[in-house]
N, C-alpha and C positions, 0 to 999 in steps of 0.2 A: 356468201356467194349470191349472185343475182343473175337470173336468166330472163331475157325478154323474148317473147314469142310473137312473131309477126304473122298474122293470118291474112293472107292476100285475097280475101273475098269480101264482097259487099252484101252477100246474102245473110240475113239474120239467122237462119237455121242452116248454116253452111256445113257441108260435109267436111270441108277443109278444117273448120273449127273443131268439129267432132274428132277428127284424126289428131289434131293438135292437142286436144284435151286428154287423149289417151297418153301421149308422151308426157304432158305436163303432170298428170296424176302420178306417173312413175317417178318423175323427178322430185315431186313434193314428198314422196315417201322417204326420201333421203334428207329431208329438212332444208331443202333449197327453195328459196322464193322464186316464183315465176310470175312475171307480169305479162298478160296477154294483151296485145294491141291488135284488135280486130277492126279492119277497115270498113266494116258495116257500122261501127260506132265512132271511130276516129276518122275524121275527114281532113285529109291534107290537100292543100291547093296543088294545082299542076305545077311541077317544077319549072322554074324560070332561071335559066343559066345566067342572065344578065343581072339578076337581083343579088345584091351584096348580102352576106350572111347576117349582118347586123340589122338588115331590113326584113328578114324573114318574119312571118307572123308568129305569135307566141306558140301556137300549136306545133309549128315546125321546130322551133327552138327546143320546146319540151321533148319532142320526139327524138331529136338528135342527141340531147343530153341523156335520155334514157338508154339509147344505144351505146353512147360513149361510156356510161357507167356500168354497163352489163359485163359480166364475165363470159357469158355465152349467149348465143342467139339461136332461136329456132326460126327457120324460114319455111313457111307453109304456103303453097299456092295451088289453086286449081289450074288445070291445063286448059287454056283458052286458045283455040286455033293453033295448037302445036307449040305453045310457049307459055311463059310465066304471065300471070294476070297483070293488067295495066296498073292497078292500084299498088301492087307490091313493087313493081318496077319503078313507079313514080316515087314511092317512099324511099327506095334504095338510091334513087338519083340524088336525094338530099344528103345522103351519108357518104363520107369519104373514107379513105384509108386511115386518116387521123383517128376516126372513131372505131374502125373495124380491124385495124392491123393487129394480128396475133390472136384475135378472138376465135374461139371454137364455134362452129355452126353445125346444127343438125338440120337436115333438109328432108321435107316430106312433100308429096304432091298427090293430088286427087285428079281423077279423070272421069269424064262421062262415058268414054268408050271403054270397051273391055280390053284394050291394048295397054292401058296404063298411061303414065305421064313421064316417060323417059326424057323427052325433049325439055320439059320443064325442069326436071332434076339436073340435066346437063347444063342448062342455062344458068341455074342458080349456083352450080359449082363454078362455072366460069365467072360469074359476078363475084363470088367469094374470092377467087384467085386475083381478080383485078382490084379488090379492096384489101388484099393482103390478109384475108381471114382463112382459117383452116377448116374446111368442111370435112366432117366425118365421112368416111368412104361409104358406109351403108346409108342408103337414101330410099326408104320404102315409098312405093306408090300404091295408091288404092284405085284399081280399075273399077269401072261401073259403080262409082261411089254412091250414086243415087239409090242403089239397092244393097249396099255393102254393110249397112249399120242396123243393129237391133234398136228397139225403142229406148233401151237403157244407155245408148251411146257406144256400146261395145261393137266390135266388128263381128260379123257372122262367121268369118273365116278365122279360126283359132290361130293358124300359123301367121296370118297377117297381123292379128292382134299382138301376138308375141313379138313380131318384128318391130312394131311401134314401141312396145314396152322396152324392148332391148335397146332401141335407139335412145330412149330416155336414160336407161342405166349407163349406156356407153358414154353419153354426154357427161353425166355425173362423174363417172370414173376418170375420164380424161381431164375434167376440170380439177378434180382432187389431186390428180397426179401432177398437175402444173403448179399447185399451191405449195 
């Protein structure tokens, strides 16, 4: 089994990446490989609807192939101005139902505000529906993410830490149930 995690942040020391790594560590405890694609490191060009797929740059073709070959997806985004980050939305614009249909998706979001990132979670669930993917119903958000993590990368809030770990376990359980 293979899972691809998309970290929709361009910050090198991203709290969204830290949250994703908590989920990934839990998944890897079950012997499942996870590839993290962090858009601080992987740069995709802006999606062009008029460009034919065979004319996509190699980085885009590789990205699409990784999504297509994955059994499950983690979609992680900071909430920017009440919605999903531009880099994650841009990446998902390259992907179609052909690559995502029937895949399980775990969704997490981080926010600068203390209110959380419900809009981002809702938007990612809607994108999954449109791509015919199955988003797990639990989708934790990390409010005030800039102050939510300890130096070791764990969350200061034990309940929130457990919610992220449980999301990883649930993704593993659901993937195994489907196999």
